[in-house]
N, C-alpha and C positions, 0 to 999 in steps of 0.2 A: 568323751570316754565314758562318762556317767549316763551322756543321751545315748549312745550308741546301746550301752547295754541294755537301757532303760528297751528302747525300740526293739528291741533283740527278742528282749522279752516281751513284750506287746505281741510281738508277733506269734512268738509261741502260744503267749493264752490264747488268741484268736482262734488258735488253727485246733488248737484241743477243743477249744467250745463246738467248732465247726467240725471235728469228727467227731465230738457224740453225738450232737444234730443230727447229722444222718445217721443212728444208727435204727432205724426204721424197722428192722425185722430182726427175728431172735432165733435162732435156728435152735436154739436147744425147747422153744413153744411145742406145745402139746395144741398142735394147729386142728384137729377134732374136735379138743373140750375147747381152746379159743371161740371155734366157727360155732360150736352148739349157744356159747355164751354170747357172742355178738349176735347169732338168731333173737334169743331168748332177748336182749336190748332193744332188739329193730322192734320183736312185736308188742311189748309193752309199748314203746314207744311211735307206733304205728310209723316204721321207718322199713326200709330194705339195708340189705348189707351191702359194700360195694367192697369187693376182693381187692386187694392189688399184689396179683402174685411175682415177684423179687428179689430180691437180695440188696445186701447191701454193696456188695460190689457191681451193681447194675445204674451207672450213672443216670439214665433216663428215669429208675427207679428213682433216686433220691431224688431227679428236676422235676420229677410230675407232684413230688411232695412239696416242695418250695414254690412250686410254679404256682397248683391251688392256694395253699394256705398264704399266697403272695394275693391272691385276685380275690377282692373282695367278694365279688358275684361267685364267682366260683365256691370260695369258703363256704359260704351262705345256703347255695345249693347242697351242699357233701353236708352242713351240722344240721340243717332241716330235713334232709330225707332218708341222709346213710347214716347207717354203722359202722366205720373205714377202721376195712383189718386188712394188717400188713401180712402176707400169706409168706414166709420162706421160701426158696429154692437154692441151694446153698452146696460145696463141696459136704460141708458139715450133717446137713440134712435137706434131700429133695422132695423130701414131706410126698415121693410118691402115689400112694395110696389114697391122701386127699386129693391132688391133683387129676387123680383117675377119676375121682369121685363126682368133680367138675370139671368133666368132658374133657379134661388132656389141653388144658389149656396155652400149657409151655409150646405146644405146638407153633403161634403167634412170636415167639420168643418172648420177649421181657421189657416189662414190665405189658400182665395181659391181666385184664377189669373182668370181672368177675360178677355178675349181679345179684344175687338171692332176695326170692321173695321173703317175707315174713313166715313162711313156712319151713324156712331155707332151701328152699328149690330153686335149682337155678335159673334163672331165667333169659338170661346174655350175658355171651361171651362176646370182651372188646377187642378187638387189635389195638392197641396204642398207637403203632405205623401208623395209623388213620387219625390221627388226634394232633398230629406233629406237624410244628410250622415251617417244620422243610428247612431248618437251620441248624440252631441250639437247644429249643424250649415245644414247646405245646402250643399249640394256636386257642384261643381265649376262647372264641364264637365256638371251633367245633368241640371242645371240651364240653362248654356249657351246654352245645346243643346235647350233646350226649347224653352229661347226666341230666339233662332235664326230660330227656324223652325216656327215662330208664324211671323215677320216683315215681312212687305210691300214686300221687295224687294222677301222674300222666296215664296211668294204667288203669284208673277206677273209671267202673264201668257204666258210673253215674254221671261221669264227664260228656259221655256218648249216647246219656239217654237210653241206656242200658242196667238192668240190674243183674 
């Protein structure tokens, strides 16, 4: 009986930890203020902003975060080139004005990815469907390629002999 109680307690504890871990999005956040801070940080660090629009209700949104952090190459590209911001879309807060300013990325469903340059200008919107593996997660090669093609380094005119 003690073993069963211990096992059930352990399972409950793990489920609580997993539930807390999946709270990527804050419905009460001020998205405009947060994005301005992300842009300022990105500018100071010579990075871009990777906006992941979605919600805690979205299993693909949660899966992308898990997938990206679990893959050392993808995690490295994100950490070295982007400030990652999770823009909430939920019943509690649809952030309609912010999404409108970002070119209505919700038209692709969720998650959708928006790349902002160091000035806060939208330079790309990505439909996450094209990054999936066709099963239950994302394709490592597709995600890494997408991220690498939108880094500040990749878009530096000096890379192409231009000023």
